C-alpha positions as CSV (number, residue, x, y, z in Angstrom):
1,M,-11.9,24.4,-26.7
2,S,-15.3,25.3,-26.3
3,D,-17.5,28.2,-26.6
4,T,-17.4,29.0,-23.0
5,E,-14.0,28.3,-22.5
6,G,-10.9,30.7,-23.3
7,R,-7.8,32.2,-21.8
8,V,-7.0,35.1,-19.4
9,Y,-5.8,38.3,-21.3
10,A,-5.2,40.5,-18.1
11,S,-6.6,40.3,-14.6
12,S,-6.4,42.8,-11.6
13,V,-7.9,42.9,-8.0
14,V,-10.0,46.0,-7.3
15,R,-9.6,47.0,-4.2
16,I,-12.1,50.5,-4.2
17,G,-14.8,49.4,-6.0
18,P,-17.8,51.5,-6.7
19,R,-20.9,51.7,-4.1
20,G,-23.0,48.5,-4.1
21,F,-19.9,46.4,-4.7
22,Q,-17.9,44.9,-1.7
23,A,-14.1,45.3,-2.6
24,P,-11.5,43.5,-3.0
25,Y,-12.9,41.6,-6.0
26,V,-11.0,40.6,-9.1
27,L,-12.1,41.8,-12.9
28,T,-10.3,39.7,-15.6
29,Y,-10.1,40.5,-19.1
30,V,-10.7,36.8,-21.4
31,D,-10.4,35.9,-25.0
32,I,-13.1,33.4,-25.8
33,S,-13.9,32.5,-29.4
34,G,-12.3,35.2,-30.7
35,V,-13.9,38.0,-28.4
36,R,-12.5,39.9,-25.2
37,L,-14.7,40.6,-22.7
38,L,-14.4,42.1,-18.8
39,A,-15.6,38.9,-16.6
40,H,-15.8,38.8,-12.8
41,S,-13.3,36.4,-11.2
42,P,-15.2,35.3,-7.9
43,A,-14.0,32.0,-7.3
44,T,-10.0,33.8,-6.5
45,R,-9.0,36.5,-4.4
46,Q,-6.1,36.8,-6.8
47,A,-5.4,38.6,-10.1
48,L,-5.2,35.5,-12.6
49,S,-2.1,34.9,-14.7
50,P,-2.4,35.5,-18.5
51,G,-2.6,32.5,-20.4
52,T,-4.7,30.9,-17.8
53,P,-7.3,28.8,-18.8
54,V,-11.0,29.3,-17.8
55,R,-14.6,29.1,-18.3
56,L,-17.2,31.6,-18.8
57,T,-20.6,31.5,-16.8
58,V,-22.6,33.9,-15.1
59,A,-22.7,34.5,-11.2
60,P,-24.1,37.0,-8.6
61,I,-21.4,40.0,-8.0
62,A,-23.1,42.6,-5.8
63,Q,-25.9,42.3,-3.2
64,S,-28.0,44.7,-1.6
65,S,-30.9,44.4,0.3
66,N,-33.8,44.0,-2.5
67,E,-31.5,43.0,-5.6
68,I,-28.7,40.4,-6.9
69,R,-26.7,41.7,-9.7
70,T,-25.3,38.9,-11.7
71,S,-22.8,39.4,-14.5
72,Y,-20.3,37.3,-16.6
73,A,-17.7,35.5,-14.4
74,V,-14.8,33.1,-14.9
75,V,-13.5,30.1,-13.2
76,P,-9.7,29.2,-13.6
77,L,-9.3,25.8,-15.1
78,D,-6.1,25.4,-13.4
79,T,-6.4,26.5,-9.6
80,H,-2.3,27.1,-9.7
81,T,-2.1,30.0,-12.0
82,T,-2.9,33.5,-9.9
83,T,-0.2,36.2,-10.3
84,G,0.5,36.1,-6.3
85,D,-1.4,40.0,-5.6
86,T,-3.6,39.0,-2.9
87,A,-6.3,41.1,-1.5
């Protein structure tokens, strides 16, 4: 695995988010290069299964009339690894 690839530790669909965030969205804890971090999963509307291989990137996570917020995001490397928990 490269420094931008890792595996899902846990994932959840957020159904009620803070102001400025359009729910539902997926948050995922991932283990990458010995570090566990929290990232958005904008490529899916379902929670990712533990162990799913992912790639770390940066992506827009929220938008208001005058700004776009970006943060860590993960993209599954295998598209058939969701838990079935849908929004």
